[in-house]
KOLBA-774348 format. One record per residue (C-alpha): chain; x, y, z. Coordinates in nm, 3 decimals. Layout:
# KOLBA-774348
PT   chaine        px        py        pz
PT        A         X         Y         Z
...
This chain:
# KOLBA-774348
PT   chaine        px        py        pz
PT        A    18.498    10.692    -4.282
PT        A    18.634    10.571    -3.970
PT        A    18.432    10.841    -3.779
PT        A    18.097    10.689    -3.947
PT        A    18.194    10.339    -3.828
PT        A    18.258    10.460    -3.486
PT        A    17.950    10.660    -3.471
PT        A    17.736    10.344    -3.586
PT        A    17.898    10.137    -3.318
PT        A    17.828    10.390    -3.056
PT        A    17.481    10.410    -3.163
PT        A    17.417    10.058    -3.181
PT        A    17.622     9.983    -2.835
PT        A    17.386    10.247    -2.698
PT        A    17.081    10.092    -2.819
PT        A    17.180     9.754    -2.670
PT        A    17.230     9.941    -2.336
PT        A    16.873    10.100    -2.353
PT        A    16.725     9.761    -2.458
PT        A    16.878     9.579    -2.179
PT        A    16.767     9.863    -1.953
PT        A    16.414     9.832    -2.076
PT        A    16.398     9.447    -2.076
PT        A    16.649     9.316    -1.849
PT        A    16.389     9.246    -1.587
PT        A    16.180     9.026    -1.783
PT        A    16.506     8.848    -1.926
PT        A    16.609     8.763    -1.578
PT        A    16.268     8.652    -1.507
PT        A    16.261     8.416    -1.811
PT        A    16.609     8.271    -1.737
PT        A    16.510     8.217    -1.386
PT        A    16.216     8.036    -1.501
PT        A    16.392     7.834    -1.747
PT        A    16.664     7.731    -1.487
PT        A    16.384     7.641    -1.245
PT        A    16.194     7.425    -1.514
PT        A    16.519     7.245    -1.618
PT        A    16.557     6.886    -1.500
PT        A    16.858     6.886    -1.275
PT        A    17.053     6.577    -1.146
PT        A    17.089     6.541    -0.762
PT        A    17.390     6.337    -0.807
PT        A    17.589     6.224    -1.136
PT        A    17.842     5.946    -1.143
PT        A    18.124     6.046    -1.362
PT        A    18.440     5.883    -1.492
PT        A    18.326     5.527    -1.415
PT        A    18.306     5.187    -1.583
PT        A    17.958     5.140    -1.578
PT        A    17.825     4.768    -1.660
PT        A    17.455     4.844    -1.726
PT        A    17.329     4.508    -1.766
PT        A    17.100     4.665    -2.024
PT        A    17.154     4.520    -2.381
PT        A    17.063     4.843    -2.560
PT        A    17.357     5.021    -2.388
PT        A    17.570     4.749    -2.207
PT        A    17.856     5.006    -2.097
PT        A    17.872     5.369    -2.007
PT        A    18.083     5.627    -1.818
PT        A    17.841     5.860    -1.650
PT        A    17.505     5.847    -1.490
PT        A    17.251     6.107    -1.373
PT        A    17.028     6.046    -1.070
PT        A    16.720     6.231    -0.931
PT        A    16.437     6.110    -0.663
PT        A    16.606     5.790    -0.626
PT        A    16.583     5.709    -1.005
PT        A    16.837     5.712    -1.298
PT        A    16.775     6.002    -1.550
PT        A    17.040     5.931    -1.785
PT        A    17.331     5.684    -1.851
PT        A    17.592     5.730    -2.119
PT        A    17.893     5.956    -2.179
PT        A    17.965     6.297    -1.995
PT        A    17.820     6.481    -2.282
PT        A    17.478     6.279    -2.240
PT        A    17.441     6.387    -1.894
PT        A    17.625     6.721    -1.896
PT        A    17.308     6.935    -1.933
PT        A    17.152     6.776    -1.608
PT        A    17.445     6.922    -1.388
PT        A    17.321     7.206    -1.151
PT        A    17.487     7.415    -0.912
PT        A    17.394     7.182    -0.647
PT        A    17.431     6.856    -0.805
PT        A    17.666     6.624    -0.636
PT        A    17.954     6.480    -0.846
PT        A    18.081     6.127    -0.747
PT        A    18.395     6.103    -0.933
PT        A    18.511     5.745    -0.962
PT        A    18.833     5.772    -1.144
PT        A    18.758     5.453    -1.362
PT        A    18.625     5.231    -1.085
PT        A    18.379     4.952    -1.196
PT        A    17.999     5.033    -1.125
PT        A    17.730     4.734    -1.151
PT        A    17.374     4.723    -1.076
PT        A    17.269     4.657    -0.727
PT        A    17.303     4.270    -0.701
PT        A    16.940     4.085    -0.665
PT        A    16.960     3.761    -0.435
PT        A    16.702     3.527    -0.571
PT        A    16.656     3.322    -0.296
PT        A    16.716     3.403     0.103
PT        A    16.568     3.343     0.427
PT        A    16.630     3.705     0.535
PT        A    16.538     3.720     0.893
PT        A    16.655     3.362     0.964
PT        A    16.998     3.520     0.841
PT        A    16.973     3.774     1.071
PT        A    16.893     3.540     1.359
PT        A    17.176     3.305     1.244
PT        A    17.420     3.585     1.313
PT        A    17.290     3.635     1.660
PT        A    17.325     3.290     1.736
PT        A    17.575     2.996     1.735
PT        A    17.733     3.004     1.380
PT        A    17.878     2.656     1.320
PT        A    17.940     2.737     0.934
PT        A    18.303     2.664     0.832
PT        A    18.381     2.421     1.121
PT        A    18.593     2.135     0.987
PT        A    18.625     1.905     1.294
PT        A    18.426     1.760     1.603
PT        A    18.667     1.915     1.859
PT        A    18.591     2.258     1.694
PT        A    18.203     2.219     1.670
PT        A    18.179     2.091     2.042
PT        A    18.403     2.392     2.138
PT        A    18.167     2.632     1.942
PT        A    17.832     2.520     2.128
PT        A    18.016     2.490     2.479
PT        A    18.063     2.891     2.410
PT        A    17.709     2.923     2.343
PT        A    17.595     2.725     2.641
PT        A    17.809     2.933     2.869
PT        A    17.616     3.253     2.777
PT        A    17.265     3.091     2.853
PT        A    17.096     3.020     3.201
PT        A    16.991     2.680     3.278
PT        A    16.675     2.579     3.104
PT        A    16.733     2.826     2.816
PT        A    16.754     2.669     2.443
PT        A    17.071     2.684     2.291
PT        A    17.026     2.769     1.917
PT        A    17.249     2.771     1.618
PT        A    17.331     2.593     1.268
PT        A    17.501     2.596     0.968
PT        A    17.732     2.290     1.036
PT        A    17.821     2.064     0.738
PT        A    17.994     1.715     0.792
PT        A    18.132     1.735     0.410
PT        A    18.395     1.950     0.568
PT        A    18.519     1.744     0.812
PT        A    18.418     1.383     0.690
PT        A    18.343     1.120     0.948
PT        A    18.004     1.085     1.146
PT        A    17.712     1.320     1.169
PT        A    17.712     1.492     1.504
PT        A    17.480     1.321     1.767
PT        A    17.310     1.416     2.075
PT        A    17.589     1.231     2.257
PT        A    17.840     1.515     2.142
PT        A    17.611     1.767     2.312
PT        A    17.491     1.593     2.645
PT        A    17.787     1.674     2.839
PT        A    17.860     2.014     2.737
PT        A    17.451     2.096     2.808
PT        A    17.325     1.866     3.054
PT        A    17.085     2.149     3.163
PT        A    16.991     2.327     2.819
PT        A    16.801     2.198     2.543
PT        A    16.998     2.233     2.208
PT        A    16.888     2.236     1.868
PT        A    17.160     2.290     1.582
PT        A    17.053     2.296     1.213
PT        A    17.254     2.179     0.918
PT        A    17.360     2.420     0.684
PT        A    17.074     2.326     0.440
PT        A    16.798     2.339     0.722
PT        A    16.686     1.993     0.612
PT        A    16.854     1.820     0.891
PT        A    16.927     1.906     1.258
PT        A    17.090     1.773     1.576
PT        A    16.925     1.781     1.897
PT        A    17.069     1.689     2.257
PT        A    16.885     1.432     2.482
PT        A    16.715     1.701     2.689
PT        A    16.570     1.862     2.362
PT        A    16.443     1.501     2.262
PT        A    16.291     1.450     2.591
PT        A    16.098     1.789     2.604
PT        A    15.988     1.719     2.258
PT        A    15.842     1.372     2.361
PT        A    16.069     1.197     2.099
PT        A    16.142     0.815     2.209
PT        A    16.252     0.489     2.060
PT        A    15.867     0.453     1.966
PT        A    15.794     0.746     1.821
PT        A    15.729     0.683     1.448
PT        A    15.872     0.885     1.142
PT        A    15.644     1.135     1.037
PT        A    15.540     1.169     0.667
PT        A    15.814     1.322     0.472
PT        A    16.090     1.308     0.751
PT        A    16.310     1.064     0.923
PT        A    16.416     1.014     1.310
PT        A    16.738     0.857     1.305
PT        A    16.846     0.582     1.540
PT        A    17.157     0.417     1.687
PT        A    17.228     0.048     1.679
PT        A    17.029    -0.003     1.980
PT        A    16.701     0.165     1.838
PT        A    16.732     0.483     2.037
PT        A    16.698     0.822     1.887
PT        A    17.057     0.953     1.816
PT        A    16.945     1.320     1.797
PT        A    16.962     1.381     1.412
PT        A    16.596     1.481     1.239
PT        A    16.535     1.501     0.891
PT        A    16.289     1.694     0.691
PT        A    15.926     1.710     0.858
PT        A    16.052     1.541     1.159
PT        A    16.222     1.836     1.257
PT        A    15.881     1.982     1.344
PT        A    15.882     1.756     1.661
PT        A    16.146     1.985     1.820
PT        A    16.078     2.296     1.631
PT        A    15.712     2.309     1.785
PT        A    15.864     2.302     2.127
PT        A    16.114     2.598     2.085
PT        A    15.983     2.931     2.227
PT        A    15.895     3.163     1.956
PT        A    16.168     3.421     1.873
PT        A    16.041     3.752     2.039
PT        A    15.933     4.032     1.821
PT        A    16.227     4.250     1.934
PT        A    16.455     3.947     1.783
PT        A    16.277     3.966     1.482
PT        A    16.320     4.298     1.415
PT        A    16.677     4.326     1.511
PT        A    16.740     4.028     1.302
PT        A    16.584     4.231     0.982
PT        A    16.832     4.510     1.046
PT        A    17.153     4.285     1.103
PT        A    17.063     4.096     0.786
PT        A    17.006     4.405     0.579
PT        A    17.333     4.551     0.692
PT        A    17.519     4.243     0.615
PT        A    17.332     4.236     0.259
PT        A    17.481     4.580     0.182
PT        A    17.837     4.516     0.270
PT        A    17.811     4.251    -0.009
PT        A    17.633     4.476    -0.257
PT        A    17.281     4.323    -0.219
PT        A    17.019     4.592    -0.267
PT        A    16.728     4.354    -0.321
PT        A    16.634     4.009    -0.192
PT        A    16.382     3.738    -0.282
PT        A    16.284     3.641     0.062
PT        A    16.125     3.275     0.100
PT        A    16.075     3.378     0.463
PT        A    16.097     3.154     0.792
PT        A    15.937     2.870     0.616
PT        A    16.110     2.520     0.559
PT        A    15.989     2.184     0.647
PT        A    15.871     2.152     0.992
PT        A    15.796     2.540     1.051
PT        A    15.456     2.706     1.059
PT        A    15.308     2.868     0.751
PT        A    15.212     3.145     0.996
PT        A    15.574     3.267     1.012
PT        A    15.587     3.454     0.686
PT        A    15.240     3.621     0.754
PT        A    15.336     3.750     1.096
PT        A    15.680     3.859     0.955
PT        A    15.509     4.084     0.683
PT        A    15.309     4.291     0.921
PT        A    15.502     4.290     1.236
PT        A    15.845     4.322     1.098
PT        A    15.863     4.451     0.727
PT        A    15.547     4.672     0.719
PT        A    15.658     4.807     1.088
PT        A    16.005     4.863     0.934
PT        A    15.882     5.045     0.661
PT        A    15.633     5.257     0.828
PT        A    15.918     5.404     1.037
PT        A    16.121     5.473     0.721
PT        A    16.380     5.196     0.832
PT        A    16.408     4.965     0.549
PT        A    16.748     4.939     0.410
PT        A    16.712     4.704     0.115
PT        A    16.438     4.599    -0.099
PT        A    16.252     4.273    -0.036
PT        A    16.038     4.063    -0.291
PT        A    15.826     3.824    -0.046
PT        A    15.716     3.480    -0.110
PT        A    15.458     3.287     0.113
PT        A    15.389     2.930     0.172
PT        A    15.200     2.759    -0.097
PT        A    14.881     2.641     0.162
PT        A    14.821     3.012     0.212
PT        A    14.784     3.091    -0.157
PT        A    14.413     3.210    -0.112
PT        A    14.519     3.468     0.147
PT        A    14.797     3.589    -0.091
PT        A    14.553     3.636    -0.377
PT        A    14.336     3.845    -0.171
PT        A    14.610     4.072    -0.057
PT        A    14.720     4.129    -0.427
PT        A    14.352     4.191    -0.523
PT        A    14.328     4.455    -0.249
PT        A    14.672     4.602    -0.238
PT        A    14.854     4.500    -0.555
PT        A    15.210     4.358    -0.571
PT        A    15.384     4.661    -0.468
PT        A    15.310     4.755    -0.108
PT        A    15.570     5.024    -0.126
PT        A    15.908     5.096    -0.307
PT        A    16.077     4.864    -0.043
PT        A    15.808     4.579    -0.012
PT        A    15.712     4.354    -0.321
PT        A    15.474     4.071    -0.295
PT        A    15.570     3.798    -0.493
PT        A    15.441     3.466    -0.491
PT        A    15.399     3.119    -0.305
PT        A    15.652     2.839    -0.235
PT        A    15.652     2.491    -0.143
PT        A    15.883     2.177    -0.114
PT        A    15.901     1.861    -0.346
PT        A    16.195     1.681    -0.164
PT        A    16.472     1.746     0.076
PT        A    16.863     1.787     0.036
PT        A    17.136     1.590    -0.105
PT        A    17.346     1.648     0.219
PT        A    17.071     1.514     0.430
PT        A    17.023     1.209     0.170
PT        A    16.650     1.332     0.118
PT        A    16.681     1.471    -0.242
PT        A    16.443     1.273    -0.433
PT        A    16.641     1.047    -0.711
PT        A    16.554     0.821    -0.990
PT        A    16.823     0.587    -0.876
PT        A    16.926     0.524    -0.556
PT        A    17.218     0.679    -0.354
PT        A    17.530     0.530    -0.436
PT        A    17.636     0.533    -0.054
PT        A    17.292     0.414     0.054
PT        A    17.179     0.159    -0.228
PT        A    16.806     0.129    -0.084
PT        A    16.735     0.515    -0.020
PT        A    16.584     0.729    -0.304
PT        A    16.526     1.034    -0.095
PT        A    16.206     1.169     0.028
PT        A    15.904     1.300    -0.142
PT        A    15.807     1.554     0.098
PT        A    15.476     1.666    -0.028
PT        A    15.163     1.465    -0.174
PT        A    15.184     1.535    -0.514
PT        A    14.794     1.544    -0.601
PT        A    14.778     1.819    -0.316
PT        A    15.075     2.010    -0.474
PT        A    14.934     1.996    -0.812
PT        A    14.605     2.097    -0.676
PT        A    14.738     2.388    -0.506
PT        A    14.962     2.467    -0.778
PT        A    14.657     2.478    -1.019
PT        A    14.451     2.721    -0.812
PT        A    14.751     2.966    -0.721
PT        A    14.808     2.978    -1.112
PT        A    14.430     3.035    -1.176
PT        A    14.450     3.325    -0.945
PT        A    14.761     3.484    -1.109
PT        A    15.023     3.388    -0.862
PT        A    15.381     3.332    -0.945
PT        A    15.492     2.951    -0.800
PT        A    15.813     2.870    -0.679
PT        A    15.905     2.483    -0.582
PT        A    16.189     2.362    -0.418
PT        A    16.348     2.049    -0.615
PT        A    16.668     1.941    -0.568
PT        A    16.703     1.558    -0.674
PT        A    16.645     1.471    -1.053
PT        A    16.323     1.281    -0.995
PT        A    16.170     1.585    -0.809
PT        A    16.278     1.810    -1.087
PT        A    16.105     1.603    -1.328
PT        A    15.787     1.556    -1.126
PT        A    15.742     1.952    -1.058
PT        A    15.822     2.009    -1.441
PT        A    15.542     1.784    -1.561
PT        A    15.338     1.933    -1.297
PT        A    15.392     2.290    -1.444
PT        A    15.345     2.139    -1.780
PT        A    14.994     2.010    -1.687
PT        A    14.899     2.324    -1.495
PT        A    14.993     2.552    -1.835
PT        A    14.777     2.304    -2.048
PT        A    14.464     2.332    -1.814
PT        A    14.498     2.713    -1.751
PT        A    14.648     2.837    -2.085
PT        A    14.964     3.028    -2.189
PT        A    15.035     3.358    -2.006
PT        A    15.372     3.535    -1.869
PT        A    15.372     3.347    -1.523
PT        A    15.744     3.268    -1.480
PT        A    15.719     2.937    -1.287
PT        A    16.018     2.878    -1.076
PT        A    16.209     2.588    -0.945
PT        A    16.441     2.663    -0.659
PT        A    16.768     2.492    -0.672
PT        A    16.731     2.281    -0.987
PT        A    17.043     2.113    -0.860
PT        A    17.077     1.770    -0.969
PT        A    16.900     1.709    -1.321
PT        A    16.887     1.427    -1.577
PT        A    17.107     1.564    -1.887
PT        A    16.777     1.539    -2.086
PT        A    16.606     1.734    -1.822
PT        A    16.796     2.085    -1.861
PT        A    16.643     2.193    -2.204
PT        A    16.313     2.155    -2.056
PT        A    16.355     2.471    -1.833
PT        A    16.406     2.702    -2.151
PT        A    16.155     2.503    -2.377
PT        A    15.875     2.528    -2.091
PT        A    16.000     2.864    -1.992
PT        A    16.040     2.766    -1.616
PT        A    16.320     2.987    -1.422
PT        A    16.599     2.780    -1.242
PT        A    16.666     2.963    -0.937
PT        A    17.012     2.837    -0.854
PT        A    17.293     2.881    -0.585
PT        A    17.632     2.862    -0.734
PT        A    17.799     2.855    -0.395
PT        A    17.613     2.525    -0.300
PT        A    17.846     2.352    -0.520
PT        A    18.143     2.479    -0.301
PT        A    18.024     2.250    -0.035
PT        A    17.842     1.994    -0.266
PT        A    18.089     1.894    -0.514
PT        A    18.253     1.597    -0.311
PT        A    17.947     1.494    -0.144
PT        A    17.763     1.455    -0.476
PT        A    18.025     1.235    -0.610
PT        A    18.003     1.028    -0.303
PT        A    17.625     0.995    -0.302
PT        A    17.556     0.990    -0.675
PT        A    17.868     0.834    -0.800
PT        A    18.123     1.032    -1.014
PT        A    17.932     0.936    -1.351
PT        A    17.585     1.057    -1.225
PT        A    17.712     1.351    -1.061
PT        A    17.927     1.482    -1.348
PT        A    17.643     1.435    -1.578
PT        A    17.371     1.620    -1.392
PT        A    17.514     1.843    -1.130
PT        A    17.464     2.222    -1.123
PT        A    17.420     2.242    -1.493
PT        A    17.431     2.617    -1.538
PT        A    17.586     2.623    -1.877
PT        A    17.332     2.352    -2.024
PT        A    17.031     2.554    -1.885
PT        A    17.156     2.850    -2.071
PT        A    17.206     2.666    -2.379
PT        A    16.854     2.537    -2.362
PT        A    16.736     2.902    -2.332
PT        A    16.646     2.951    -1.950
PT        A    16.675     3.255    -1.781
PT        A    16.907     3.159    -1.483
PT        A    16.865     3.356    -1.143
PT        A    17.154     3.337    -0.903
PT        A    17.080     3.357    -0.522
PT        A    17.246     3.225    -0.203
PT        A    16.993     3.043     0.023
PT        A    17.129     3.227     0.314
PT        A    17.200     3.142     0.571
PT        A    17.259     2.811     0.398
PT        A    17.534     2.989     0.229
PT        A    17.663     3.325     0.301
PT        A    17.505     3.603     0.093
PT        A    17.787     3.707    -0.149
PT        A    17.715     3.767    -0.524
PT        A    18.068     3.827    -0.602
PT        A    18.197     3.505    -0.468
PT        A    17.896     3.327    -0.644
PT        A    17.979     3.478    -0.971
PT        A    18.358     3.372    -0.931
PT        A    18.191     3.012    -0.861
PT        A    17.996     2.998    -1.143
PT        A    18.286     3.103    -1.380
PT        A    18.563     2.912    -1.229
PT        A    18.371     2.601    -1.056
PT        A    18.672     2.515    -0.810
PT        A    18.565     2.401    -0.469
PT        A    18.809     2.411    -0.197
PT        A    19.042     2.114    -0.254
PT        A    19.013     2.082    -0.621
PT        A    19.307     2.188    -0.832
PT        A    19.091     2.186    -1.138
PT        A    18.741     2.295    -1.239
PT        A    18.438     2.066    -1.133
PT        A    18.239     1.974    -1.444
PT        A    18.432     2.244    -1.634
PT        A    18.185     2.220    -1.936
PT        A    17.918     2.385    -1.700
PT        A    18.121     2.703    -1.642
PT        A    17.973     3.028    -1.757
PT        A    18.094     3.362    -1.885
PT        A    18.119     3.655    -1.677
PT        A    17.831     3.848    -1.879
PT        A    17.593     3.546    -1.806
PT        A    17.691     3.546    -1.441
PT        A    17.658     3.913    -1.383
PT        A    17.311     3.898    -1.555
PT        A    17.193     3.608    -1.334
PT        A    17.250     3.814    -1.029
PT        A    17.115     4.159    -1.186
PT        A    16.871     4.168    -1.483
PT        A    16.754     3.781    -1.494
PT        A    16.714     3.779    -1.108
PT        A    16.482     4.096    -1.159
PT        A    16.307     3.924    -1.436
PT        A    16.241     3.597    -1.220
PT        A    16.055     3.802    -0.961
PT        A    15.882     4.029    -1.197
PT        A    16.092     4.329    -1.099
PT        A    16.276     4.393    -1.421
PT        A    16.068     4.717    -1.503
PT        A    16.191     4.878    -1.202
PT        A    16.538     4.703    -1.110
PT        A    16.830     4.484    -1.229
PT        A    16.987     4.721    -1.478
PT        A    17.106     5.072    -1.478
PT        A    16.854     5.223    -1.693
PT        A    16.661     5.536    -1.713
PT        A    16.362     5.519    -1.508
PT        A    16.471     5.254    -1.281
PT        A    16.577     5.281    -0.919
PT        A    16.932     5.390    -0.862
PT        A    17.064     5.096    -0.672
PT        A    17.437     5.020    -0.755
PT        A    17.765     4.907    -0.630
PT        A    18.104     5.044    -0.677
PT        A    18.391     4.789    -0.696
PT        A    18.759     4.858    -0.641
PT        A    18.885     4.738    -0.970
PT        A    18.993     5.059    -1.176
PT        A    18.890     4.894    -1.542
PT        A    18.668     4.625    -1.687
PT        A    18.987     4.447    -1.764
PT        A    19.114     4.433    -1.423
PT        A    18.765     4.323    -1.310
PT        A    18.693     4.044    -1.594
PT        A    19.052     3.906    -1.512
PT        A    19.006     3.868    -1.149
PT        A    18.634     3.963    -1.019
PT        A    18.657     4.150    -0.690
PT        A    18.590     3.960    -0.374
PT        A    18.435     4.287    -0.215
PT        A    18.239     4.612    -0.288
PT        A    18.376     4.952    -0.204
PT        A    18.028     5.086    -0.176
PT        A    17.672     5.010    -0.210
PT        A    17.399     5.294    -0.328
PT        A    17.034     5.237    -0.284
PT        A    16.820     5.509    -0.445
PT        A    17.120     5.706    -0.530
PT        A    17.224     5.736    -0.172
PT        A    17.516     5.587    -0.030
PT        A    17.399     5.282     0.211
PT        A    17.736     5.130     0.267
PT        A    18.000     5.205     0.398
């Protein structure tokens, strides 16, 4: 019996051996073919705390990436079959991973140029202001312009800077220094002279030339009046603008920003051609050489809407995986800090001033109507409560005329609103593109300029906008404030400006999840990129950041101030 079993085993083993000899080559071929046909990840993220910003799977612990896009997200078993011999394993030991941040409103090349110039942000007194400019003057030869910006008198109180501050330290150099919001700037006397500004120069429409008690220009120019000086400043060289793109992109990556909505070198007083020149000479140049580091969604000046419509008809919105053509942008008013935000009621600290309506609204309405007819997305800068109401009314009129479609109108800033206005954003499907870090500088100023009651009822109404059904999109307006999404998220959650021992308007604080979405998926939605970006979902670009926090609880209790690493297209871009 035992002999029979052994014989059977021997014969079966011999059969298997003969089978293997006969068919092994074809089996090897089949196995090799299966291995080659199987989709294999280039990289997998393992043992991570992944916040996806995707409601269908809010959290995960593993993610597979190939060809710059996400293959799968889930637990280890979900992606295990995608791991091959050459797959790179990024084991994060619990570290938090977020989608790459999207900054919904920057001036990217201006930000880069600012990093290359006299930086006056954070200056807290006249002495430091003068000292900083003195250093910049020393680097110039006589006759060269000294340029810079970022100053904010709310940090030091007292008087605005004037030409007299600059004349002694720069007698042979024209000087132009923009306020942090770029709605005001100060020039020295030489710059005023070169620009032809005298006591007899009238205020241009939509701007102001401020004067001293003797009726002489004091160096301060507001909104469109800045054009008088800006037109005399030599254009930045092409080399400078290209370098500014690289400087700005590297800076953005250190903050975890992988995509920006770039409003361009366009502001009151600037040429509408700047954005178009930068598209061809800077962005497309860098893209052609494979030197783009972050993705950009570009907005163009509203007066050039027909040119943009033609470009999109010919090329589409997606010029490359790095360059997306967005829509058009314009201004309704100025800024609160420059006393040019357009208000229903007068400024508390200047009872005869209601702000400045920068644009003729008949022209704005007509240009918006035709832009919308051409399928363009429209974004309008509005800070004061009256400006916001006027823009919302205009948008409503355009919808009534052109019909309902997915247009995603935007209001940039939506900073000070009547309480009754906040629900309109959700009801009318207008996106409030807001900048949380502005309130760090504006809180005290808003109370002084609007009065405490009005400021508290209508300033930075983030939660009210969410309650009304609006899709908040967060940004920085860099270089007005630094590009720093993690700080903006903390600001939106806590609302504690410097010097405050309590939350400013605590009812308008938002939850962490809402703040994160405003810098990721909602920001992507706000520029029609939510199919490609904004969440860590299969098929989307593998743009993500790694934080130092080792658990979600740790991050939620004290959101990180910095990122440990930034990945673009699944490749580490920082550090």
